[in-house]
C-alpha positions in Angstrom: 85.1 88.0 124.9 86.0 88.3 121.3 83.0 89.0 118.8 82.8 88.3 115.3 80.7 89.4 112.5 80.1 87.6 108.8 81.2 88.9 105.6 77.9 89.4 104.8 77.5 91.6 108.0 80.2 93.9 107.2 78.9 94.3 103.7 75.5 95.1 104.6 76.8 97.9 106.9 79.1 99.1 104.5 76.0 99.3 101.6 73.8 101.0 104.5 76.7 103.7 105.4 76.5 104.4 101.4 73.2 104.1 100.7 71.1 105.7 103.6 73.9 108.0 104.8 75.2 109.2 101.5 78.9 108.2 102.3 81.1 107.4 99.4 82.7 104.1 99.5 86.1 104.7 101.0 84.2 106.7 103.7 81.6 104.0 104.3 84.2 101.5 104.3 86.0 103.3 107.2 83.1 104.2 109.1 82.1 100.3 109.3 85.4 99.2 110.3 85.4 102.1 113.1 82.1 101.1 114.1 82.8 97.2 114.4 86.4 98.0 116.5 84.5 100.3 118.7 82.1 97.3 119.5 85.1 95.2 120.1 84.4 92.9 117.2 87.5 91.2 115.8 87.8 91.8 112.0 90.5 89.3 111.1 88.0 87.2 109.2 87.0 90.0 107.2 87.8 91.2 103.7 88.0 94.7 103.9 88.0 96.6 100.4 90.6 98.9 99.4 93.2 97.1 102.1 96.5 96.3 100.7 97.2 92.4 100.8 100.1 92.9 102.6 98.2 94.0 105.9 94.9 92.5 104.8 93.1 89.3 105.4 95.1 86.1 105.2 93.4 84.8 102.0 94.3 88.1 100.1 97.8 87.8 101.3 97.9 84.0 100.2 96.5 84.9 96.7 99.2 87.7 96.5 101.7 85.1 96.8 100.2 82.8 94.6 99.9 85.6 91.8 103.5 86.6 92.3 104.5 83.3 91.9 102.3 82.9 88.3 103.7 86.3 87.6 107.6 85.8 87.6 107.2 81.7 87.5 111.0 81.4 87.0 112.0 83.6 89.7 109.2 82.4 92.2 109.6 80.0 94.6 107.2 76.8 94.1 106.9 75.9 97.7 106.1 79.6 98.6 103.4 79.1 96.2 102.3 75.9 97.3 102.3 77.1 101.2 100.3 80.1 100.0 97.7 78.0 98.5 97.5 75.7 101.3 96.8 79.0 103.7 94.3 80.2 101.3 92.3 77.0 101.4 92.5 76.9 105.4 91.3 80.1 105.6 88.4 79.6 103.0 87.1 76.5 104.9 86.7 78.6 108.0 
């Protein structure tokens, strides 16, 4: 059975690693990811700080595509931007 956690739970563990264990931000995030993966937690629904949009959460990937659309309006594909917005909306409604 796949286990999931909320973004708030993930963020709380990162804060605890930083505040209670004296880790820097990057180390605190890495430790939290390792802790949850060791416990069999699926982190697909978690926005992980420092993770590139291309390899990270679906919402971040979708927002990166929308951002590219608006930065390069003439060369961007409007259908791709619309699809990215739809994907972000689906992920945010979960």
